[in-house]
C-alpha positions in Angstrom: 111.3 102.4 130.5 114.2 104.6 131.6 115.2 108.0 130.0 118.0 106.4 128.1 116.4 104.2 126.5 113.7 106.5 125.5 116.1 108.9 123.8 118.1 106.1 122.3 114.5 104.7 120.9 113.7 108.2 119.5 116.9 108.2 117.5 116.2 105.3 115.4 112.9 106.8 114.1 114.0 107.3 110.6 114.5 103.6 110.3 112.2 102.1 112.9 108.7 104.3 113.1 107.0 104.0 116.3 104.0 101.5 116.8 101.8 100.1 119.3 104.9 97.9 120.5 106.3 101.6 122.1 103.2 101.7 124.3 104.3 104.1 127.1 107.1 105.7 125.3 105.1 108.9 124.6 103.5 109.4 127.7 107.0 109.2 129.4 108.5 111.4 127.2 105.9 114.1 128.0 106.8 113.9 131.6 110.5 114.3 130.8 110.9 117.2 128.4 110.0 119.8 130.9 113.5 119.7 131.7 116.6 120.0 129.6 116.8 117.1 126.7 119.8 115.8 125.4 121.6 116.9 122.4 120.4 116.6 119.1 117.1 117.0 120.8 115.2 120.1 120.8 111.9 121.1 122.4 109.8 124.3 120.4 107.4 125.2 122.9 104.3 127.2 121.7 101.7 126.8 124.9 102.5 125.5 128.1 101.7 121.9 128.3 98.5 121.1 130.6 98.7 119.4 134.0 98.4 115.7 132.9 95.8 113.5 134.8 97.5 110.3 136.1 96.4 106.9 136.8 97.6 103.7 137.9 98.8 101.6 135.1 99.4 98.0 136.1 101.9 98.1 139.3 103.1 101.7 138.3 101.2 104.4 140.0 101.6 107.9 138.1 101.8 106.8 134.7 99.3 108.8 132.2 97.2 106.9 130.2 97.8 106.5 126.3 96.2 105.2 123.3 95.9 105.5 119.4 94.2 108.2 118.3 90.9 107.1 116.6 88.7 109.6 115.7 91.0 111.3 112.8 92.2 108.5 111.0 96.0 109.8 109.4 97.2 107.4 106.9 100.6 108.8 107.0 101.6 109.4 111.1 101.2 107.6 113.9 99.1 109.5 116.6 98.8 108.9 120.6 96.5 110.5 123.0 98.0 110.8 126.2 95.8 111.2 129.5 92.6 112.4 127.1 94.4 115.6 127.1 97.3 115.7 124.6 97.6 114.3 121.0 101.3 113.5 119.8 101.7 113.3 116.3 104.6 111.2 115.3 105.7 112.2 111.9 106.8 108.8 110.1 109.3 109.4 108.7 110.8 112.4 110.2 110.4 115.4 108.4 113.2 117.6 107.5 113.4 121.1 108.5 112.0 123.5 107.3 108.7 122.2 108.3 105.7 124.4 107.4 103.7 123.7 110.5 106.4 125.2 113.0 105.8 129.0 112.1 102.0 128.5 111.7 101.5 126.8 115.0 103.8 129.2 116.9 101.7 132.1 115.3 98.2 130.7 116.0 99.4 130.1 119.7 100.9 133.9 119.7 97.3 135.4 118.5 95.3 132.9 120.5 93.4 131.8 117.3 90.5 129.7 118.8 89.3 127.0 116.4 92.1 124.7 116.3 93.7 121.8 118.8 95.7 123.9 121.2 99.7 124.2 119.5 101.7 123.0 122.5 105.1 122.0 121.2 107.4 120.4 118.7 110.1 117.5 119.0 113.0 117.9 116.8 116.1 115.9 116.5 118.9 117.9 114.6 117.5 118.8 111.5 114.0 116.5 111.6 111.0 117.0 113.4 110.1 114.1 115.1 106.7 115.1 116.5 103.8 117.7 116.7 102.0 118.2 120.2 98.4 119.5 120.4 95.5 119.7 122.8 93.0 116.7 122.4 89.6 117.5 121.3 86.5 115.5 122.8 84.4 113.6 120.6 85.7 114.8 117.5 85.0 113.4 114.2 86.8 114.5 110.7 85.0 115.8 107.7 84.9 112.8 105.7 82.4 111.5 108.5 80.7 114.6 109.4 80.6 116.1 106.4 79.5 112.9 104.0 76.8 112.5 106.9 75.7 116.0 105.9 75.7 115.2 102.1 73.7 112.3 102.7 71.0 113.9 105.1 71.3 117.0 102.7 72.1 119.0 105.5 73.8 122.2 104.5 73.6 123.9 107.8 77.4 123.4 108.6 78.5 125.5 105.4 78.3 129.0 106.9 80.4 127.9 110.2 83.2 126.5 107.6 83.0 129.6 105.9 83.7 131.7 109.0 86.4 129.4 110.1 88.5 129.5 107.1 88.0 133.2 106.9 89.3 133.5 110.3 92.0 131.4 109.7 93.0 133.7 106.8 92.9 136.9 108.6 95.1 135.4 111.4 97.5 134.2 108.9 97.7 137.4 107.1 99.4 139.1 109.9 102.1 136.9 109.8 105.2 138.7 108.0 105.4 138.7 104.3 106.8 136.3 102.0 110.2 137.1 102.0 111.2 136.6 98.2 108.8 139.7 97.2 108.1 137.8 93.6 106.0 140.2 91.2 102.3 139.3 90.6 102.8 138.8 87.1 105.8 136.3 87.8 103.3 134.6 90.6 101.0 134.2 88.2 103.2 132.8 85.6 104.7 130.2 88.2 101.1 129.0 88.8 100.1 128.6 85.3 103.1 126.8 84.5 102.3 124.2 87.8 98.7 123.8 86.6 99.5 122.9 83.1 101.9 120.5 84.5 99.5 118.8 86.8 97.2 118.6 84.0 99.8 116.6 81.6 100.9 114.5 84.5 97.0 113.7 85.3 96.4 112.9 81.4 99.6 110.5 81.5 98.6 108.6 84.6 95.1 108.1 84.0 94.4 105.0 82.0 91.5 103.5 80.7 87.8 104.7 79.8 88.5 107.6 82.7 91.7 108.6 80.7 89.8 108.4 77.3 87.3 110.9 78.4 89.8 112.9 80.0 91.6 113.3 76.7 88.2 114.6 75.1 87.8 117.6 77.7 91.7 118.4 78.0 91.1 121.2 75.9 88.5 123.1 78.0 90.0 122.2 81.3 93.0 124.1 80.1 91.3 126.5 78.9 90.2 127.1 82.5 93.8 126.7 84.0 95.5 129.7 83.6 94.8 132.2 86.7 94.0 136.0 85.4 96.6 138.8 86.5 95.6 139.4 90.2 96.3 142.2 92.7 95.3 139.8 95.6 97.5 139.9 98.5 99.7 136.6 99.0 99.5 135.3 102.5 100.7 132.5 104.8 97.9 129.7 103.7 97.0 126.2 105.2 98.1 124.4 102.2 96.1 121.6 102.5 92.6 122.7 103.5 90.1 120.2 102.7 87.1 119.2 104.8 89.1 115.9 106.4 91.2 118.7 107.8 88.2 120.2 109.6 87.0 118.6 112.8 83.6 119.0 114.4 83.8 118.3 118.0 82.6 118.9 121.5 82.6 122.8 121.4 82.1 123.3 117.2 84.8 123.1 114.3 88.5 123.0 114.7 90.8 123.0 111.4 94.1 120.7 112.1 97.0 119.7 110.4 99.4 122.7 109.0 101.7 120.0 107.5 101.6 121.5 103.9 100.3 119.7 100.8 101.8 116.1 100.9 101.2 116.0 97.3 102.7 118.8 96.0 106.7 118.7 95.6 108.0 122.1 97.2 104.7 123.7 97.6 104.6 127.4 97.9 103.8 128.4 101.7 102.5 131.6 100.3 99.8 132.2 98.1 96.4 134.0 97.4 93.7 132.8 100.1 91.7 131.6 96.9 94.2 128.4 96.8 92.8 127.3 99.8 89.3 128.3 99.4 89.3 126.4 95.8 90.8 123.2 97.9 88.1 123.5 100.2 85.2 123.8 97.9 86.8 121.1 95.8 86.5 119.0 98.8 83.0 119.4 99.6 82.5 118.2 95.8 84.5 115.1 96.8 82.3 114.3 99.8 79.3 114.4 97.4 81.0 112.0 95.4 81.7 110.3 98.4 77.8 110.1 99.3 77.1 108.7 96.0 79.3 105.8 96.0 79.5 104.8 99.6 76.1 106.1 101.1 73.9 105.3 97.8 72.9 109.0 97.4 71.2 110.0 94.0 73.7 112.1 91.9 71.4 114.9 91.4 70.8 115.4 94.9 74.5 115.1 95.7 75.3 117.6 93.4 72.6 119.9 94.3 73.8 119.5 97.9 77.7 120.6 97.3 76.6 123.5 94.9 74.4 124.9 98.0 76.9 124.1 100.8 79.8 125.5 98.3 77.7 128.8 98.1 76.8 129.2 101.8 80.4 128.7 102.5 81.5 131.2 100.2 79.2 133.5 101.4 79.9 133.3 104.8 83.7 133.3 104.0 83.0 136.9 102.4 80.8 138.5 104.7 83.5 137.7 107.7 86.4 139.3 105.6 84.2 142.0 105.1 83.2 142.5 108.8 87.0 142.6 109.5 87.9 145.1 106.7 90.0 142.8 104.6 87.5 141.8 101.3 90.6 142.2 99.3 92.2 138.6 100.8 89.7 136.6 98.4 90.0 137.2 94.6 87.2 135.3 93.4 88.4 134.9 90.0 91.6 132.8 91.0 89.0 130.0 92.2 87.9 128.3 89.1 91.9 127.7 88.1 92.4 126.5 91.3 89.7 124.1 91.7 90.6 122.8 88.4 94.2 122.7 89.0 93.1 120.8 92.4 91.4 117.9 90.3 94.4 117.3 88.5 96.4 116.9 91.4 93.7 114.5 92.7 94.0 112.2 90.0 97.8 112.3 90.2 97.5 111.3 93.7 95.0 108.5 93.3 97.3 106.9 90.2 100.3 107.2 92.4 99.0 106.2 96.0 95.3 105.4 96.2 93.8 104.1 93.0 90.4 103.5 94.6 90.3 107.4 95.2 89.8 108.2 91.3 86.1 107.9 91.1 86.1 111.3 93.4 88.2 113.8 91.3 86.6 111.9 88.0 83.0 112.3 89.3 83.6 116.0 89.9 85.1 116.7 86.5 82.4 114.6 84.6 79.8 116.8 87.0 81.4 120.2 85.7 81.7 119.2 82.2 78.2 117.8 81.8 76.9 121.4 83.3 79.0 123.2 80.8 
């Protein structure tokens, strides 16, 4: 595959995404882009690429190995591992600028944030992001596997590490420049409340059958919990989609990945209170409990007890880490519950629009909450 044919193929990604038929293109591209790339392409470099290990491939010597990415199942993008050192995530389809990951990855690279896959570069074509290039983490398993295993065995030993990781991430992201709009706290609370109300209304409209009927009986109680109180909590650049599936457990510990923003929220605000990420992380732990019940046969009471203990351990470690670094102000705990309720509404919307079989998880969480109240 010559260089001209590679760039021509990349120009067609909007209409024809990469697949296994393009085997070899990704590895060949990495060998080319240290040089000047042709217009309209651009490489934004965050960290230097490592020296790749090259092995024979057929009759061609000096071609890096390439395979599909296996440990982390990505439903929307096509990821390729090159030379067991680099992951190239091809965005399918390419994403228009501005892309939330670019600024965040550049900042994590500048600050030396250690708990993520090393961010190397992004490949753009004009106003679109084609691919993100990060390091490969050996023996990695995503949270929808390792955390479900933990729920099944009632193991909460991971929780403090998860809380510390989330706090370290927020402490690092809090050093990014402040939000450019400078909206007031009152205006922000109003915006959050309006969007949360809209999410509940949409969830009610889209959830049918017995689940929908039950949801309507508790809608008033959910609505009462949706409005966040006035807050002086700082607004920082957040992850935006921080659930356990974004936390890899790998050979050297835990790492947070995928800074692409929340695909289920149109025009999601990248600057929010840290509690937004925290709430999504806590609800995802409860989703894990529901997965353990449904797929592993874990008793519901046992799963609920595990989730409560894991959440408490995670939050305790998160707050302790913020305090150690003199930033306890980053978390306003009064925001967690409203954001949790809104998140479950958004999970129901996502299930109705994209993945109907997922409905059981947010419905299980909501039923658990309402039965406890």
